[in-house]
N, C-alpha and C positions, 0 to 999 in steps of 0.2 A: 698440688702435689705432683712431682715429676715421676713418670714411670718409664721403664725401658723395655721396649718390645724387641725381642731377638730370637734367633734360632736356638734350639735346645741342645745343650752339651750333654753327653752321656752321663757325666757325673752330677748333673742337675736333675736327673729323672726322678729320684725319690721325692725331692721337694716339689717338683712339678706335679707329680701324680698325687701327692698328699693334698695339694690345693684342689685337685679335681675331686678327690674323695669328700672333702669338706663341702664343695659346691653342690654335690649330689646327696647331701644329708649327713655325711660324717661317719657312716658305718663302714668300717674297713672290710675289704674283701679277704677271702681265704688266701693263704700263701700260694696255693696252686694257681688260682685265678690271677693273682698279682704277677706271678712269675711269667704266666703266659702273655699277659699284656705287655710286660716289660720286653719280652723277646720279640713281640710283633711290632712294637713301636718303631717307627722310622724317624729317628732323631733328626735327620736331614730335612724331614718334611713337617717337623713339629715346631710350634711357636710357644714361647713363654713371655708373659708380661710381668716385670719385676718392679716392686717398690722397695728399693734398697736390696736387702738380701731375701725378701719375702716374695714368693710367687703369688700373683694376684689374678692371673689369667692364663688360660691354656687352650690350645687348639692343635690338632694333628691331622694327618691324612695318611691313608694307606694307598698303596699302588695296586689298583684292582683292574680286572678285566670283566666288563659288564656285558651280558648277553642282551642283544637288541633285536627287534623284529627282523626276520630274515636269517637269524642264527649267527651273525657276526659277533665277535667279541671286541668291544671298544675299550680303549684305555680310559680309565675313570679314576678320579681322586675320591677316595672314601673318607669324607670329612668325619672326624671323630674327636672325642675327649675335649669337647668345648665347654669351658666353664669360666665364670668370672666371680671373684670373691664378693660376698654381699657387702663388704666394706668399701668396695670400689665400683659400685653400680653407677649408671648414668654419667659416666665420664668418657664415653666413646671407646672403651676398651674392646668390646665385642666388634664394633664396626671396624676398628683398626686391624683386628686380627682377620676378619673376613676379607678386608681389602688386601692385606698382605698375602693371604692364602690364595685368593683367586688370581692375583697377579702371578704368583708362583706356579699355579696350575697351568695358566696360559703359557708361561715361559717353558714349561716342560712339554708342551704340545698335547696335553690331554684335553679332548674336546668336551668332556663332561665331568661334573662333580656331583656326588650323591651323598646323602646323609639320612639317618633316622633321627627324628626330632623328639627329644624329651618333652618339649613344649612346641607344638607345630605352629603356633602363632608367631614365633620368633623369626623364622627364616624366609618368609615370603618377601620381606623388604630387601633381601639380598639376592632375589631372583630364583629361589627354589620353589618348585611346585610339587604337590603331592601326586606321585605318578603310579603308585601301586597301593593295593589294599591287602589286609590280612584278615582272615576270619578266625574267630575263637568259637569253639564248640564245646559244650558240656553235655555229653550224650547220655541219656538215661538208658543204659543197655539192658535194664530189667524189663523195659517196655518197648524198646525199638528193636526191630528185626532187620536183617540184611537179606536182600535178594541178589544172589551172586550170579555172575555170568557163567556160561559153559566153560569147562576146563579148570574151574577153581579147584575141584577135587584132585586134579592131576598135579597140583603144586605141593611139593613136600616142604614142610617147615621143620626147623630144628633150632634149639637154643644154641647160642654161641657167646663166648666171652667177647665183649665189644672190641677189645684190643686185638684179639686173634683174627678177626675178620675185617679189621678196619681198612686195610689196603684194598681189599676187594670191594668194600662198600664205597670207598672214595672213587674207585674206577667207575662204579655204576652211577654215582652222582655226577661225575664228569661227563658221562654220556647224555645225561638229562639236561645239562646246562644250555646247549644251543637251541633246544626245543622250547624254551620258555623265556621270554624277555624278563629282565630284572634279576636273573640269577647271576651269581658271582662264580667265575672260575677260581677255585681255591689255589692260591699261591703257596709256595713252600712255607710250612709252619702253620698254616690255617687248618690243616687237617686235624690238628690237635684240639680244635674247638669242639668237635663232635664227641670227644672223649672226656671233656672237662666235667668233673663230677664232685664238686666241693661238698663235703659232708654237711657243712653249716647251711647250705642252700637247699637241702632236701626236704626240710619241714616235715620230718617224720616219714618220708618215703624211703624206699629201698635204694641201694646203689643202682647205678645205671645197668639196665639189662638190654639184651639184644636177641632178636629172633630173625633168622634169615629164611628166605624163600628160594627154593631151588627146583629146577626142572632138568632132568637127565644129568644131574650133577653140576649144573651151571647155576651160578647165582643170578636170580632174576628180581630180587627185591630184599629189603630189610626194613626193620623197624627198631628204633631205640626208645626205651621207655623206662619209667619207674612205677612201682606200685606202692600206694600209701594204704596200709591196712586201717580200716575203721570198723567199729562195732557199736551197736546199741542194743537195747534190751531185746529187739526183734531178731538180731542176728548180724551177719557181716554186711557191710556196705562200703567196701574198699573202692579206691579210685585209681584208675590207670592213667598216669600222666605221660602223654605221648611227647617224646622229644622230636624225632623226625622219622619220616617214612618215605621210601622211594621204591618204585617198581617199574619194570620195563614193559609190562602189558597189563590189561584189565584183570585177567585171572589172578595174576600174582598180587596185584593191589587188593583185590577183594579177599584173597586168602589171608593176607596180613591183617586186614581190618576184622575179619571174622575171628581170627585168633585173639585180637585185642578185646573184642566184645565178649569172648568166652572165658577169659581168665577167671579162675576160681576165686570165690570170696570177694568179688568186686561187683559193683552195680552201676558204674559210670566210667566213661572215658573222657578225659579232659585234653583237648587238642588246642594248643594256644596259638598256633600260627599255621593256617592253611590258606591256599590260594582261593580267590573269589569264585573260581569255576571248578572247585574240587569235585571230582566224580563221586566222592563218597555220598554226596547229598542226592544222588540219583539211585543209590543203593539202599538207602534207609527207608523204613516203612512209614516213618512219621518225622518229618523234618522239624516240626514244632517242638518235639521233645528232644531236639538236639541243641536248643537254646543258643542259637547262632547270633553272634554280635560281630560288628565290623569296625575297623579303624584304619587310619592311614598307616603307611609303612615307609616305603622308600620315597624320598624327595629328590628330585632331579633338577640340576642347574646346567643349562647349556653354556659352556665357557667359550666355545667357538661354534657359533650357530651353523656356519657353512659346513664345517667338517662333521659336526654331529648329525645334521640332517642327511648328509651324503653317506653316512656310515651304515644306515639302516635301509631296508627295502620298504615298499609300500604295497598294500594289498591290491590296489587297482591303479591303472595308469593315472598319473597326475602331472599337471603343468600349472603351477600357481605362483603368483608373486605375493610374498608375505612381507608386510611392513612391521618391523620388530621395534618395540620400545624397550630400552635397557639402560636405565640411568646409572646403575652401579657398575656395569661393564660396558661403557659407551662404544667400544670397538665393535659390538654386535648390532648397534642401532642402525636402522635404515632398511632398505628393501633388498630382499633376497628372492631369486627365482629358483624354485625347487621343481625339479623334473625327476620323476621316478616311476617305478613299476615293481612287480615282484622280483625282477632280476637285479635291480640296482638303482642308483640315484646320483644326481649331481645337484649342487646348491651353490650358486654364485651371486655376487653383487649385480644389481641391475638398476637402471633408471626408469624402467617401465612402470606404468601405473599399477598400484597395488590392488590385489583381489581380496586380501584379508588383512586385518590389522589386529595385533595382539601384543601383549608384553612377553618378555622372555620367561616369566613365571608360568604363564599359561602354556607356552611352548614346551617347557619342561614337564608340566603335568600330562600333556598329550604325547610326549616323546615315545613312551614304551607301548602305546596303543591301548592302555587301560582306561583312560579318560577321554571322552569324545569331545571334539571341537564343538559339536552341536550343543552339548550340555553346557560347555563354557560360554557359548554365545547366548544361551538362554538365561545365563546369569549376568549378561552384559560384559563378559570378559573378552569376547572376540567380536569384532565388527566385520560384517560381510560388505565388501565394497563392489563386488561384481556378482550379479545374480547367478546362483548355482554354485559359486565357488565354495561355500561353506559345506554343502552336502557332499560335493566331490572330495574335498579335502578330508572331511571327517571320516568318510568311508575308507579313503586310502591310508590314513594314519592308523586305522584300527588294527588289532591283532586278533587272530582266531583263538589264541590261547591267552588267558589273562596273565598279565605280568605279575611277578611275585618274587619277593625277597625271602629266601628260606631261613636266614639267620641274621642276627644283628652284628654290628661291629662298633 
C-alpha cells in the first residue's frame, strides 16, 4: 500500500487531528481544548501521512525556547502530536516521520529537539534520552503539617479570578524560567494553556481557582487549583487538585502551600507535576504520607551536538573529548572537544583521542544536568577511556537545580 508523507495544509487540520484523536483512544477533546491546539499548531512544521484521502500518521513541532544550565534560552523543537493509525503499524511510518522531522529541525538551525512521551520505550531509538523527572504527590493534609520559614506570616494572600491576574502571573513565571533548566519560555498564545478549563475534564472538581501572594502590594507568587468535594459517613474529605504554583521566595512559597493545606472541607492535596527537588518536601512533617511517585518527563535529543553543548554552561571547568555514536543523525557522530566552565563553553570537532564514549541518547539524558554521567556509566551506557574523565565530566554537567518541565505540550 502506497502512502504519501507531506507537510500539513491548513484545510487538512481537522482530518489530521481526528487521526490523532483516534490514535490516542478516540475520546474527543472539548471544543475549547481543540480550538487552543488548532491555534497553536504550526502547520509549516507539521507532517501528515496519507493513504488516499485518509490521514494515517501525524507529527508536529512547536518553536520553543528551552532553559539550559547557565540560564540561556536555546531554540528547541517541541515534538508533539505524534501518532500512527493502528491499521498502518509496522510499515515504517513513524520512522519516516522522525527522519523528516529531524532533518527539518537541523535545517532550521535548532540544536535541540524535545518531547514528552506517551510511551517512553518508543523514542530512544531516535536518539531521545529522558532528561527530567516529575514528582506526583498525594498529600494527607489531615496528618501532615508544615514548618514554614520566617516571614511567611508577612505574605498577604487573596483570591483572584484567574483571567484577571493572568498577565501578572505570566510575568512571574517568565522570571522563573532562566533559573531552572527544562522550563519553556512561553511564546505568544501559550499563555492560554494555564487558563484552559474544560468542564468535561474536571471529574467533579470546581472550575479553576486562583490565589495570589503579595508583599507590599507586589505579586510574589500564585497558585491555580481546583477543589473536588467529597463526603462519606464520617464527614468531608475533599481533594485540592493543584494545577501550578510559582513563587519568588521561600516565604511566599510556604504561604501558598499553607493555604492549600488549610482549605476547608478538604483532607488531601494532589500535586501531579512537581520538580524532583521541590522544597515542599523539606517543609512537610512526614514525607511518607505525601505518597510521592516519580516518572520521566522531558526527553531531549541533540540535533546539533556542537551547538547544543556550547549553548549551556558547566558547573566546574571541563576539557574533555567525547566520542558520540549517532546512527539516526550521522552528522553528529564522531569526536567532539568540549571546553567549558560556569561562564561559557565551546564544542568543536577534533581528531584527538577520546576521553569518554557514549551515544547521543545518553548525551541528551545528561544535557540538562538532571541525569549524571556516572549513573549512566554504571548502567554501561557511558565508557570512560581516560582515567578521571568520567568523574570530572559528570560533576561539570550537573545542575544545582533539578531540571523540570512545568507543563506538557
